[in-house]
Structure formats: structure tokens, C-alpha cells
Backbone as a printed PyTorch tensor [residue, N CA C, xyz], in Angstrom:
tensor([[[ 14.6030,   3.5860,  23.6240],
         [ 13.4690,   4.4510,  23.9190],
         [ 12.1790,   3.6530,  23.7430]],

        [[ 11.2540,   3.8600,  24.6640],
         [  9.9630,   3.1860,  24.5550],
         [  8.8630,   4.1460,  24.9700]],

        [[  7.6320,   3.7620,  24.6820],
         [  6.5070,   4.6040,  25.0570],
         [  6.1040,   5.5650,  23.9490]],

        [[  5.5730,   6.7100,  24.3510],
         [  5.0020,   7.6680,  23.4020],
         [  5.9880,   8.1620,  22.3520]],

        [[  7.2520,   8.4760,  22.6770],
         [  8.1700,   8.9440,  21.6320],
         [  8.3950,   7.9210,  20.5210]],

        [[  8.2150,   6.6340,  20.8360],
         [  8.4260,   5.5970,  19.8290],
         [  7.2590,   5.4830,  18.8600]],

        [[  6.1060,   5.9720,  19.2430],
         [  4.9150,   5.8050,  18.4090],
         [  5.0370,   6.5520,  17.0800]],

        [[  5.7780,   7.6270,  17.0460],
         [  5.9390,   8.3780,  15.8150],
         [  6.8160,   7.6870,  14.7960]],

        [[  7.5220,   6.6480,  15.2050],
         [  8.4210,   5.9400,  14.3000],
         [  7.7030,   4.8210,  13.5430]],

        [[  6.4240,   4.6440,  13.7930],
         [  5.6950,   3.5390,  13.1680],
         [  5.2730,   3.8440,  11.7360]],

        [[  5.4160,   5.0700,  11.2660],
         [  4.9440,   5.4180,   9.9260],
         [  6.0890,   5.5850,   8.9380]],

        [[  7.2060,   4.9350,   9.1720],
         [  8.3710,   5.1220,   8.3120],
         [  8.4060,   4.1280,   7.1540]],

        [[  7.6660,   3.0120,   7.2840],
         [  7.7210,   1.9940,   6.2490],
         [  6.9500,   2.3940,   5.0070]],

        [[  7.0670,   1.5790,   3.9480],
         [  6.3580,   1.8650,   2.7070],
         [  5.0040,   1.1830,   2.7430]],

        [[  3.9560,   1.9570,   2.5800],
         [  2.6090,   1.4020,   2.5570],
         [  2.2620,   0.9670,   1.1390]],

        [[  2.5590,   1.8320,   0.1520],
         [  2.2330,   1.5430,  -1.2460],
         [  3.5080,   1.3110,  -2.0520]],

        [[  3.4630,   0.3050,  -2.9230],
         [  4.5510,   0.0550,  -3.8710],
         [  3.9520,   0.0810,  -5.2750]],

        [[  4.8020,  -0.0630,  -6.2740],
         [  4.3390,   0.0350,  -7.6560],
         [  3.4630,  -1.1680,  -8.0190]],

        [[  2.3600,  -0.8640,  -8.7000],
         [  1.4100,  -1.9070,  -9.1030],
         [  1.8790,  -2.5620, -10.3970]],

        [[  1.7020,  -3.8800, -10.4760],
         [  2.1210,  -4.6180, -11.6660],
         [  1.2470,  -4.2920, -12.8650]],

        [[ -0.0180,  -4.0130, -12.6450],
         [ -0.9440,  -3.8080, -13.7610],
         [ -0.9450,  -2.3700, -14.2740]],

        [[ -1.1390,  -1.4010, -13.3670],
         [ -1.3020,  -0.0180, -13.8360],
         [ -0.0110,   0.7850, -13.7360]],

        [[  0.9760,   0.3000, -12.9800],
         [  2.2530,   0.9940, -12.8990],
         [  2.2760,   2.1340, -11.9010]],

        [[  1.1230,   2.4430, -11.2840],
         [  1.0980,   3.5060, -10.2890],
         [  1.6710,   3.0070,  -8.9660]],

        [[  2.0680,   3.9240,  -8.1360],
         [  2.6200,   3.5780,  -6.8330],
         [  1.4650,   3.4210,  -5.8410]],

        [[  0.5400,   2.5160,  -6.1720],
         [ -0.7270,   2.4400,  -5.4460],
         [ -1.0440,   1.0550,  -4.9000]],

        [[ -0.0960,   0.1330,  -4.9620],
         [ -0.3680,  -1.2190,  -4.4820],
         [ -0.0880,  -1.2780,  -2.9900]],

        [[ -1.1330,  -1.5390,  -2.1780],
         [ -1.0030,  -1.5890,  -0.7270],
         [ -0.3490,  -2.9080,  -0.3350]],

        [[  0.7890,  -2.8320,   0.3610],
         [  1.5770,  -4.0240,   0.6490],
         [  0.8360,  -4.9580,   1.5980]],

        [[  0.2260,  -4.4310,   2.6390],
         [ -0.4260,  -5.2930,   3.6250],
         [ -1.7870,  -5.7840,   3.1460]],

        [[ -2.5140,  -4.9480,   2.4140],
         [ -3.8390,  -5.3450,   1.9310],
         [ -3.7640,  -6.1270,   0.6280]],

        [[ -2.5980,  -6.1050,  -0.0350],
         [ -2.3960,  -6.7870,  -1.3190],
         [ -3.4460,  -6.3450,  -2.3350]],

        [[ -3.6540,  -5.0270,  -2.4280],
         [ -4.6880,  -4.4860,  -3.3030],
         [ -4.2140,  -3.1460,  -3.8450]],

        [[ -4.4460,  -2.9080,  -5.1320],
         [ -4.0870,  -1.6210,  -5.7190],
         [ -5.2490,  -0.6540,  -5.5390]],

        [[ -4.9610,   0.5180,  -5.0030],
         [ -6.0200,   1.4960,  -4.7570],
         [ -6.4220,   2.2210,  -6.0270]],

        [[ -5.6250,   2.0790,  -7.0880],
         [ -5.9380,   2.7680,  -8.3340],
         [ -6.7400,   1.8830,  -9.2850]],

        [[ -6.2230,   0.6810,  -9.5610],
         [ -6.8860,  -0.1750, -10.5560],
         [ -7.5850,  -1.3770,  -9.9250]],

        [[ -7.3990,  -1.6150,  -8.6310],
         [ -8.0900,  -2.7060,  -7.9650],
         [ -7.4090,  -4.0530,  -8.0970]],

        [[ -6.2350,  -4.1100,  -8.7170],
         [ -5.5020,  -5.3640,  -8.8480],
         [ -5.3330,  -5.9860,  -7.4620]],

        [[ -5.5270,  -7.2920,  -7.2610],
         [ -5.6920,  -8.3640,  -8.2440],
         [ -7.1350,  -8.6700,  -8.6150]],

        [[ -8.0810,  -7.7910,  -8.3300],
         [ -9.4570,  -8.0230,  -8.7610],
         [ -9.5400,  -7.9950, -10.2840]],

        [[-10.6400,  -8.4980, -10.8100],
         [-10.8460,  -8.5490, -12.2510],
         [-10.8050,  -7.1580, -12.8680]],

        [[-10.3620,  -7.1010, -14.1180],
         [-10.2790,  -5.8060, -14.7970],
         [-11.6530,  -5.1960, -15.0080]],

        [[-12.6990,  -6.0290, -14.9750],
         [-14.0570,  -5.5110, -15.1570],
         [-14.4690,  -4.6390, -13.9780]],

        [[-13.7830,  -4.7970, -12.8580],
         [-14.1650,  -4.0520, -11.6600],
         [-13.4600,  -2.7100, -11.5680]],

        [[-12.7190,  -2.3420, -12.6100],
         [-12.0010,  -1.0660, -12.5570],
         [-12.9940,   0.0410, -12.4550]]])
């Protein structure tokens, strides 16, 4: 199958995984950034 019906299958992957620093499921895999604690940025930027 190709075309429009296939477009809905693009959101099945995992966007966020568990963060090493805060433990929340907020680490964005593609951006390599935690949306909760900001890892790997400095802890001062929390």
C-alpha cells in the first residue's frame, strides 16, 4: 500500500524514551534532548 493510507502509519515509533538523568519518559530520540530536565544541557538550565 502506498499514498495517503500509508501516512497514518508514520506515528507508530517511539518519540520519547526514558531519560538518564530525571527518569521520566521524556527524552526525545531524534532531538537527543529531554523535555523535562533538559538533559544533556547543564543542570543549571533546569
